[in-house]
N, C-alpha and C positions, 0 to 999 in steps of 0.2 A: 245292306248288303255287302257280304263278306269280297276278299279281294284274293283273286288267285294269281299269285310270281310265278309264271312260266319258267321252264330248265332247259338247256339243251340234249340233256342229259337227262332222256324219259324212263330212265331206272330210278332216278330220284322220285320220291312224292312229292306234291306241290305245296308249295305253302302256305294254306288256307290260315288267312282271318276271322278264326269263327271258334266256337268251346265243338263244337261238333258238324258235320255233312257226308253229303251222299251221292256218288258218282254213279248212275244207272246205264246199262245198255238198254234200251226203251223195246228192244226186238225178245232178247236173250234172258232180261228181268236181272242178267248177271250185272254183279255190281264190280265196278271199276276203279273207284276207289272211293274208301272211306275213311271217316274221323270220327271215334265215339259213337258211331252211326249206330248203335243199340241202345244208348242212355235216351230215355225218356226227357224231351224237352216239350218247353210248352212251344206254341205255335206262334206266340208274339202277332205282330202285326197282321198276317195270312186272318189273324181271328180277328181282328180290330176294322181291316176290309170286308170279311165276307155277313160281318154284322152290318157295317152300315149298308153296305149293297143288301141285305135282306130288308131291314127297315126304308130304304127307300123305295125299295120296292112295290112294299104295304102302307107306306103311310105319305101322305103332303110334305113338304115341306116345313108349312105351317102348322104343325100338329106336333106334342110336343110325345115322346117317347119315354115310356119308365121299364126304368129294366130291375126286377126284383134282386134281392140280396142272394137270394139260391142259386138263379140260374147267372148273375154276375160271378159268383163263386166255382164255376162249372168247370173242372176240371187244373184244379189246383192239386197240386200234389206236394 
């Protein structure tokens, strides 16, 4: 998870330890802060967590699940 350093001067952007991030106002959908927010990036851990969740919802823990090469390579760029 990215670390955010806060500053007493609100005109300075936060120091974010990540390659990209975005902070949205959820009501207006306006961007409050962005760092490389238009760059395409892999979803990393989110994808792994969702894959595990879907598998656990559809198979028992004693079953083996095989992922095809095509599925494993989906989303690479």
